[in-house]
C-alpha positions as CSV (number, residue, x, y, z in Angstrom):
1,M,-137.3,13.9,-79.0
2,D,-139.5,15.4,-81.7
3,C,-142.6,13.8,-83.3
4,K,-142.4,13.7,-87.0
5,I,-145.2,13.0,-89.6
6,L,-144.1,9.9,-91.4
7,E,-143.4,9.9,-95.1
8,P,-146.1,8.6,-97.5
9,P,-145.7,4.8,-98.1
10,T,-145.3,3.1,-101.4
11,I,-148.3,0.9,-102.2
12,K,-148.6,-1.5,-105.2
13,I,-151.0,-4.2,-106.3
14,S,-149.7,-7.4,-107.9
15,L,-152.1,-7.7,-110.9
16,N,-150.9,-11.2,-111.6
17,T,-152.4,-12.5,-108.4
18,C,-155.2,-10.0,-107.8
19,S,-158.6,-11.7,-107.8
20,N,-160.6,-8.5,-108.4
21,C,-162.6,-9.1,-105.2
22,G,-162.8,-5.4,-104.5
23,N,-162.1,-5.8,-100.8
24,C,-159.4,-3.2,-100.8
25,L,-161.8,-0.6,-102.3
26,K,-164.4,-1.3,-99.6
27,I,-162.1,-1.7,-96.6
28,C,-159.7,1.2,-97.0
29,P,-160.9,4.0,-94.6
30,T,-159.4,6.8,-96.8
31,R,-160.4,5.2,-100.1
32,I,-157.1,5.4,-101.8
33,F,-157.8,2.3,-104.0
34,I,-159.7,3.1,-107.2
35,A,-161.2,0.7,-109.8
36,V,-160.5,1.4,-113.4
37,K,-161.4,-0.3,-116.7
38,G,-161.0,-4.0,-116.8
39,N,-161.4,-4.3,-113.0
40,D,-157.8,-3.1,-112.5
41,K,-157.0,-1.0,-109.5
42,V,-154.9,2.1,-109.1
43,I,-153.7,3.8,-105.9
44,T,-154.4,7.5,-105.5
45,H,-153.2,9.8,-102.8
46,P,-151.0,7.4,-100.9
47,E,-150.2,10.3,-98.6
48,E,-153.6,9.8,-97.1
49,C,-152.7,6.2,-96.0
50,V,-153.1,5.9,-92.2
51,L,-151.1,2.7,-91.9
52,C,-154.1,0.7,-90.6
53,G,-153.1,-2.4,-92.7
54,Q,-156.7,-3.2,-93.4
55,C,-156.0,-3.5,-97.2
56,I,-153.5,-6.3,-96.5
57,C,-155.7,-8.0,-93.9
58,G,-158.7,-8.0,-96.3
59,C,-156.8,-9.3,-99.4
60,P,-157.4,-13.0,-99.9
61,T,-154.5,-13.4,-102.3
62,N,-151.8,-11.3,-100.6
63,S,-151.6,-9.2,-103.6
64,I,-151.0,-5.8,-101.9
65,I,-147.4,-4.7,-101.5
66,H,-147.0,-2.0,-98.8
67,S,-143.7,-0.4,-97.8
68,G,-145.1,0.2,-94.3
69,F,-145.6,-3.4,-93.5
70,N,-143.9,-6.8,-93.7
71,S,-146.7,-9.1,-94.8
72,G,-144.8,-12.0,-93.2
73,N,-145.5,-10.5,-89.8
74,F,-149.2,-10.7,-90.2
75,K,-150.9,-13.4,-88.1
76,R,-153.6,-15.4,-89.8
77,I,-157.0,-15.4,-88.0
78,K,-157.9,-19.0,-87.1
79,N,-160.8,-18.4,-84.8
80,K,-163.0,-15.5,-85.7
81,R,-165.0,-15.9,-82.4
82,P,-162.5,-16.8,-79.7
83,V,-165.0,-16.0,-76.9
84,T,-168.7,-16.6,-76.5
85,P,-171.1,-13.7,-75.7
86,E,-171.7,-15.3,-72.3
87,S,-168.0,-15.6,-71.3
88,A,-167.3,-12.1,-72.7
89,F,-170.0,-10.6,-70.6
90,E,-168.9,-12.5,-67.5
91,F,-165.3,-11.3,-68.0
92,L,-166.1,-7.7,-68.7
93,S,-168.7,-7.2,-66.0
94,Q,-166.3,-8.6,-63.3
95,R,-163.6,-6.0,-64.0
96,R,-163.4,-3.4,-61.2
97,S,-161.0,-0.6,-60.2
98,V,-158.8,-1.9,-57.4
99,R,-157.2,0.3,-54.8
100,N,-155.7,-2.4,-52.6
101,Y,-152.5,-3.9,-53.8
102,K,-150.0,-6.5,-52.5
103,E,-146.4,-5.3,-52.2
104,E,-145.2,-7.7,-54.9
105,T,-144.2,-6.0,-58.1
106,P,-145.3,-7.7,-61.3
107,P,-142.3,-8.9,-63.4
108,V,-141.0,-6.5,-66.0
109,E,-141.5,-9.2,-68.7
110,L,-145.2,-9.6,-67.8
111,L,-145.8,-5.8,-67.8
112,E,-144.1,-5.5,-71.1
113,K,-146.3,-8.3,-72.5
114,I,-149.5,-6.7,-71.2
115,A,-148.5,-3.3,-72.6
116,G,-148.1,-4.8,-76.0
117,I,-151.9,-5.2,-76.3
118,A,-152.1,-1.4,-76.5
119,G,-151.0,-1.5,-80.1
120,F,-154.3,-3.2,-81.1
121,A,-156.5,-0.4,-79.6
122,P,-158.7,1.6,-81.9
123,G,-157.6,5.1,-82.8
124,S,-157.6,7.8,-85.5
125,P,-154.0,8.4,-86.6
126,H,-154.3,10.7,-89.6
127,H,-151.1,11.4,-91.4
128,R,-149.8,8.1,-89.8
129,V,-149.1,9.7,-86.4
130,G,-150.3,7.8,-83.4
131,W,-150.4,4.2,-84.5
132,V,-147.3,3.5,-82.3
133,R,-148.7,3.7,-78.8
134,E,-146.3,5.4,-76.4
135,M,-146.2,4.8,-72.7
136,T,-144.0,4.9,-69.6
137,I,-144.0,2.1,-67.1
138,V,-142.8,2.8,-63.6
139,T,-142.0,0.1,-61.0
140,G,-140.2,0.0,-57.7
141,K,-141.0,1.6,-54.3
142,D,-138.6,4.5,-54.7
143,N,-139.9,5.4,-58.2
144,M,-143.5,5.1,-57.1
145,K,-142.7,7.4,-54.1
146,I,-141.4,10.0,-56.5
147,I,-144.6,9.8,-58.5
148,R,-146.7,10.1,-55.3
149,D,-144.7,13.0,-54.0
150,M,-144.7,14.9,-57.3
151,T,-148.5,14.3,-57.6
152,A,-149.0,15.6,-54.0
153,D,-147.1,18.8,-55.0
154,Y,-149.4,19.0,-58.1
155,I,-152.4,18.6,-55.8
156,Y,-151.2,21.3,-53.5
157,K,-150.7,23.8,-56.3
158,T,-154.0,22.9,-57.9
159,I,-155.8,23.6,-54.6
160,R,-154.1,27.0,-54.4
161,L,-155.4,27.8,-57.9
162,L,-158.9,26.6,-57.1
163,N,-159.0,28.6,-53.9
164,S,-158.0,31.8,-55.7
165,W,-160.5,34.7,-55.5
166,Y,-160.7,34.6,-59.3
167,L,-161.8,31.0,-59.6
168,K,-164.3,31.4,-56.7
169,A,-165.8,34.4,-58.4
170,M,-166.0,32.5,-61.7
171,A,-167.8,29.7,-60.0
172,N,-170.8,32.0,-59.7
173,F,-171.1,32.1,-63.5
174,S,-169.3,29.1,-64.9
175,E,-170.3,25.5,-64.3
176,L,-166.8,24.3,-65.2
177,A,-165.3,26.6,-62.5
178,K,-168.0,25.6,-60.0
179,A,-167.1,21.9,-60.6
180,G,-163.4,22.7,-60.1
181,V,-164.0,24.5,-56.9
182,G,-166.2,21.6,-55.8
183,V,-163.4,19.1,-55.8
184,V,-161.2,21.0,-53.4
185,P,-162.4,19.1,-50.3
186,D,-161.5,15.8,-51.9
187,L,-158.1,17.0,-53.0
188,Q,-157.4,18.5,-49.6
189,M,-158.4,15.2,-47.9
190,R,-155.9,13.3,-50.1
191,L,-153.2,15.9,-49.5
192,D,-153.7,15.8,-45.7
193,N,-153.5,12.0,-45.8
194,H,-150.3,12.2,-47.7
195,K,-148.8,14.5,-45.1
196,N,-149.8,12.1,-42.4
197,G,-148.1,9.2,-44.1
198,S,-151.2,7.6,-45.6
199,D,-151.6,7.1,-49.4
200,L,-154.8,8.0,-51.1
201,I,-153.0,9.0,-54.3
202,I,-151.6,5.8,-55.7
203,Y,-152.9,3.5,-52.9
204,N,-149.4,2.0,-52.4
205,A,-149.5,0.5,-55.9
206,P,-146.2,-1.2,-56.9
207,A,-146.4,0.0,-60.5
208,A,-148.0,2.5,-62.8
209,I,-148.4,3.0,-66.6
210,F,-148.6,6.4,-68.2
211,F,-150.0,6.7,-71.8
212,H,-148.9,9.7,-73.8
213,A,-149.3,10.8,-77.4
214,P,-148.3,13.6,-79.8
215,K,-150.3,16.7,-79.0
216,F,-150.8,17.5,-82.7
217,S,-152.2,14.0,-83.6
218,S,-155.9,13.9,-84.5
219,T,-157.4,12.3,-81.3
220,P,-154.7,11.9,-78.7
221,Q,-157.1,11.7,-75.7
222,T,-159.1,8.9,-77.3
223,D,-156.0,7.0,-78.5
224,C,-154.6,6.9,-74.9
225,D,-158.0,6.1,-73.4
226,T,-158.6,3.1,-75.6
227,A,-155.0,1.9,-75.2
228,L,-155.4,2.1,-71.4
229,Q,-158.6,0.2,-71.4
230,L,-157.2,-2.7,-73.5
231,V,-154.3,-2.9,-71.1
232,Q,-156.6,-3.0,-68.1
233,L,-158.7,-5.8,-69.6
234,Y,-155.7,-7.8,-70.6
235,S,-154.2,-7.4,-67.2
236,E,-157.2,-9.2,-65.7
237,S,-156.3,-12.4,-67.5
238,F,-153.0,-12.5,-65.6
239,G,-154.5,-12.0,-62.2
240,L,-153.5,-8.4,-62.0
241,A,-155.7,-5.5,-61.0
242,T,-155.7,-1.9,-62.1
243,C,-157.2,1.5,-61.4
244,W,-157.6,4.4,-63.8
245,N,-155.9,7.3,-62.0
246,G,-156.7,10.9,-62.9
247,L,-154.5,12.4,-60.2
248,I,-151.2,11.0,-61.5
249,Q,-152.4,11.7,-65.1
250,G,-153.1,15.3,-64.3
251,A,-149.7,15.7,-62.6
252,A,-147.9,14.1,-65.6
253,A,-149.7,16.4,-68.0
254,G,-149.4,19.5,-65.8
255,D,-153.1,20.1,-66.4
256,H,-154.3,23.6,-65.5
257,L,-150.8,24.4,-64.1
258,K,-148.6,26.2,-66.6
259,G,-145.0,25.2,-66.2
260,F,-145.7,22.1,-64.0
261,T,-143.4,19.7,-65.9
262,E,-141.5,17.8,-63.1
263,L,-143.4,14.5,-63.4
264,A,-143.4,14.6,-67.2
265,E,-139.7,15.1,-67.2
266,F,-139.2,12.2,-64.7
267,L,-141.3,10.0,-67.0
268,H,-139.2,11.0,-70.0
269,I,-142.3,12.1,-71.9
270,P,-141.2,13.9,-75.2
271,G,-141.8,17.6,-75.4
272,D,-144.3,17.2,-78.3
273,N,-146.3,14.6,-76.3
274,K,-148.7,14.9,-73.4
275,C,-149.9,12.3,-70.9
276,Y,-153.6,11.8,-71.5
277,A,-154.2,8.7,-69.3
278,A,-152.6,6.8,-66.5
279,M,-153.3,3.8,-64.3
280,T,-151.8,1.9,-61.3
281,I,-151.3,-1.8,-61.6
282,G,-150.4,-4.7,-59.3
283,Y,-151.7,-7.9,-57.6
284,P,-154.9,-7.3,-55.7
285,S,-154.9,-7.8,-51.9
286,V,-158.7,-8.0,-51.6
287,S,-160.9,-10.4,-53.6
288,L,-164.4,-9.5,-54.7
289,H,-167.2,-12.0,-54.4
290,S,-170.1,-10.4,-56.3
291,I,-170.9,-8.0,-59.1
292,P,-172.9,-4.8,-58.3
293,E,-175.9,-3.8,-60.3
294,R,-175.3,-1.5,-63.2
295,K,-178.1,0.2,-65.3
296,V,-177.9,1.6,-68.7
297,D,-180.3,4.4,-70.0
298,I,-180.9,3.9,-73.7
299,T,-182.6,6.4,-76.1
300,W,-183.8,4.6,-79.2
301,I,-184.1,6.2,-82.7
302,K,-185.7,3.2,-84.4
303,E,-186.2,2.4,-88.1
304,H,-189.8,2.6,-89.2
305,N,-191.2,-0.6,-90.7
């Protein structure tokens, strides 16, 4: 399955209904709308269109005809402030990573609904690659065991790499290599627990979601990170809990291990894609009763009055 750059769309403006408000000129991120004499508009370089749909969203008279969209599928905004600042802060501050799950697997229909929010995550899909968010959802004890076992194998091989004389020598000169060697005790602890029948890899989660994107897109890491975070937040509204899991992500991507493709193949991740983010998901078995203190360090560069 190869990733292809989409063909440039056809974009037209209905001059009979255009109100000359100029919103399309202001809102287009690649500035393909140009004003000409008489307040008319022309479209230049449609190949630069990133399929964000902002021009249609900002047109008050529905005068923009775009081959990449069916304007009938656009949903009108009725409530521009659906949540208050107070309720938004309360909701966001309560979200925590959860590593204690019930055995019950969330319904497939619910997981599919939650995954749909990823399409609204911010991103930077130049050349129209990356707007369609791609993910693999895994459910079931047998499938999750495969993920856990493959990740354990990835951890074992990563430890061997980090314990090599070359990496240990590099740790004397490279902060990156030093940090890598420094995680060996934690990885070894998780691997030992796995061998003893305990699970500190996926924490017995009943499901997992892997986010992958074309390696040649402009910001694949950011696209997957923002998609995952929206899915995490939306999951909370259904009583689900999640945990951003770097171990299964690394195994799915084969990070630092050339040729480690077993998990990516199991997840049916296309060859031109890479897994950049992953999370476990399920119903929490432990309830939290308070919110810990969190501090933010801000550096101000203020405007002079």
